[in-house]
C-alpha angles and dihedrals in degrees: 000000000000109000123232124237110303118255112266114269117258116278092198115122120238128234090036113256113267123223116250090256094051091055085077092064098104105139122108109253120234108201142161131287125290132213129264121301123240093241144005094269129229124290124220136243109223135205108182126235127216096249105048130167129186138222125191135171089239094048129100130237089210088076119096123248088249089058091045090064086079123074086221093063109035130164115254103224135044087236090057092048095047089054087066094058109096110152148026110285096036120131133200115202116197122204123223122295145074115287116200095208139109130216110217114171118184138175091270106052125027115210095175122039119227125251123226099227139347088271090053102036134144110246132202108185147158115260110260112286095358130114119233128186126188110199119164126178123226099358124126093250141343088246124006119171112185089172134023140084139216092021119146129199109196125184094349106140113207128206110199095174093115103033126100101232139007119348091226122015142167121203148191104327103016120112139160093034117156129198117182147159096023147113117241121197110200119225131241097232095237090188091058098255132113124294127195131178092225127002123188118192136004131256121248094030116131119202096018116174098205109169093150123153136215109188131176096350129157106212124183147127134058104129111229096322113137109264144079143253092247122003119197108191096161139049138279099019128149131217110184134172096349130153110215120179148139093027129124134266099346143008094214120009116192108187144115122200094196141009118026122003117258094251136168098016122156127212111181146157092009136133116224116179152140099034107155105145130089135154092213106035097257122111129176133178091203123358121192124195111162140051134292100006122151125217105190138174097344129149113219124179145148094031121158136358134254091267099046136089126218131074143250088251115013123184094198100174144335138070138280097010115160125215109185139166096354125147115215127180148152095021135135136257099351136004099205117008126184107192130210093260092063126089135185093008116170118216110186132175097335124154114217115173144148093024124129084254118004100202135012120177120188096148130109120259096354113180113212127189114171 
C-alpha cells in the first residue's frame, strides 16, 4: 500500500520553554542517587590542555582552584570544577563515577567560558581511561547551554532518564558546541513534554549560527515519549559516526517549526536502527526538512512498524538535499521517500532493499543515480 504524505513533524520546542523566572535557575543541581545504567558507558580519549583542573568523587570543594590543578587535590563536584574555568583553553578532567548534577547555562550566569576556536576551546572531559556518568533528577536537562561557543564535552556519558527535556541541549545563542565519545540515554519526559537525546538549536531564532557537532555517540532510550534521538532545529550542524537506536519517533530529526530553516546539516557515517516506538504513529530513521543538507554513508534499518507512516530516510521538504551512499533495509512503509514538499533532491548510489517499499518519489526535479 502506497503511504500518504507523512504527518507534519512536531512543532513543539525542546527543551520546553522556561518561564522568565525559571531562566534564573543557573546553579548545578546536586540530587540523590539514580539506578543502574543500561551499559558501562563510553570512555574518553584525552589530549591535555595547558590549564587543567580536576574533579573526583573523593575530592573536596573547599580546595582552591590552584590546588585543583593537581590530581592529588581535586574538587569534589562538577560545579566546583567548572567554577575554576575562566578562559579559553581551560580543561576540566572528571574522574570516574556518577555525578548527580546538571549543567544549566543561561543568558544571565555563565558557568563555562567560551573558547575562541576549536584550537582554543574549553573542554570538559572524562579523565583518561575512566568512565563518567552525569545523571541528575528533576532538572530540565543533563546539560543545557543557552549561550556559549567552542565548548567541548568529551567522554561525559549522560543519563536523561529523570530529566524533563533533552538530555543534552543547546539553545538560543549557543554555537560551535561539540559532544563526543559518549553514551546518551534519552529521557521519558515525565512532565508530558518532549524529550530528545541531543538537541541542537532553538525554534524561533533568526540568524542562528549553529555549527554544533555530535560525534561518536551512542544514543538510545526514552520509551514512547515524544522526542528524537538527535534533533537538529538549526543550521550547519554535524552528526558523525553515531549509533542511534531504540528511541522514539526518529533517529535524526532535521526540522524547525519557526525562525530560520534547518539548513546545511550533515548526517554521515552513522548507524540508525531498531526504532519501533512512537506516540503518534509516525517513525523516521532520518527526517529532513530544510535546504542543502547531506545524508551520507549511513546504515539505516528496522525502522517503523506495520501500522506506522514515515520512512527510513524521508526528505520531507526543502531544496537541494543530497542522499548519497546510504544502505537502507527492513523498514516500513518506505526505505527512501522524497515527499511532495521537496525539490531538486539528489539521490546517488544508495542501496534500498527488503523494505515494504524501497523507493517512493513525489518530489519535484529529483535526480536519481543508483
